[in-house]
C-alpha angles and dihedrals in degrees: 000000000000112000124227097253089056091048090048092050091050090049093052091050092049092047092050090056093049092047090055088059097040115025119220094249092055089048092050090054092051090050091050090053095047118108114269116276121255125250095265096173090053091049093051094047105043126159116257094036126088089190131019124208127234109196117203133215113205141149099215137038124250088270090050096253110153117260102211120201098032088138121171107010091198091059091047091050091051089053089052093050092046089051091057104262111166092211140005118225119205122199106217101169102129108191103057107005095046090232125153139192086236087069089054091050092049093049093045091055092046103052141042097206119095116282125216127204113220109193140124095274114195106146138051088240090070092052092055089042092056092050092045088057093050103262120160097188133031128201116224130179126239090214089076117106108278098245091046093050092049091049093049092048091050092048092047092052092044089059091053097256128121115243112221111195120204110219128186100192142020091261093053092047094050091045089052092051090050087052090057105271116154096181127046125194119201118192110205088206111097109242091224108033095027089220116142116240110173091190087071090073094048092049091054098039094055092065095050123095117244089247090068115086106235115209122189128197142163129080097021104157101154151338094301091061091052091053092046092054091045091056089049090058106272121152092183136023122207118206129177123143096044090052094049091049094047121105092227112027094180093054091044091054090047090054092050091047091049090052090051089055096047111140092232089064101044094081095041113143094243093060104082118182109281 
């Protein structure tokens, strides 16, 4: 398993190469000229749904195993949108996850729902890059140095995007909220062992205020998992690998969305009136 410092170092090297081709000031100008970002928070917390679904496009698993047969990411994203996904996440990390900004561009052109960039974001350049390519949300990591995380959250929000911070413990989640995060993603998959422990999400979610958007991920294989996460306090469920491996991604998303709108969940105690 590749540790976070190694991922961060690879990200800095990749960013340095991209910045040599497109200087930051040119990127800032492109970001300023990009269409306004969507209301991502509103899309994720819509009335009539206990839990919304974020469907992810990626070319490798969480352990960086190749996902063969992904095919046209724009077509896949359209299936997700047609199935009712509230947002499409695009993994753009190039070194280990085989992602590419071209995938982000293709998905952005293909769908109208908000689009999230999922990368190892370590520099302000990547924030402007995400906005320049049409992103509405940006995934950050709570393992970043505190002052860096706070700066990246502030910059993300200043550009009209929603920062989603991945946290791996209660302490990380609370630190991220103190740094300005309004959405927290908890992956039930252990970052070291890669084993799925759904209790990880519940342990983190229970210390977060209802104003914080709580996103669960890891081990989502069907409708039952969506409902389990909902009852544990999730507002949103992110699913990727299972969708990509499914025979009918649109139908799979539709089943997850239907589970998130199940009447038994709509009056759950964690869903205060919005």
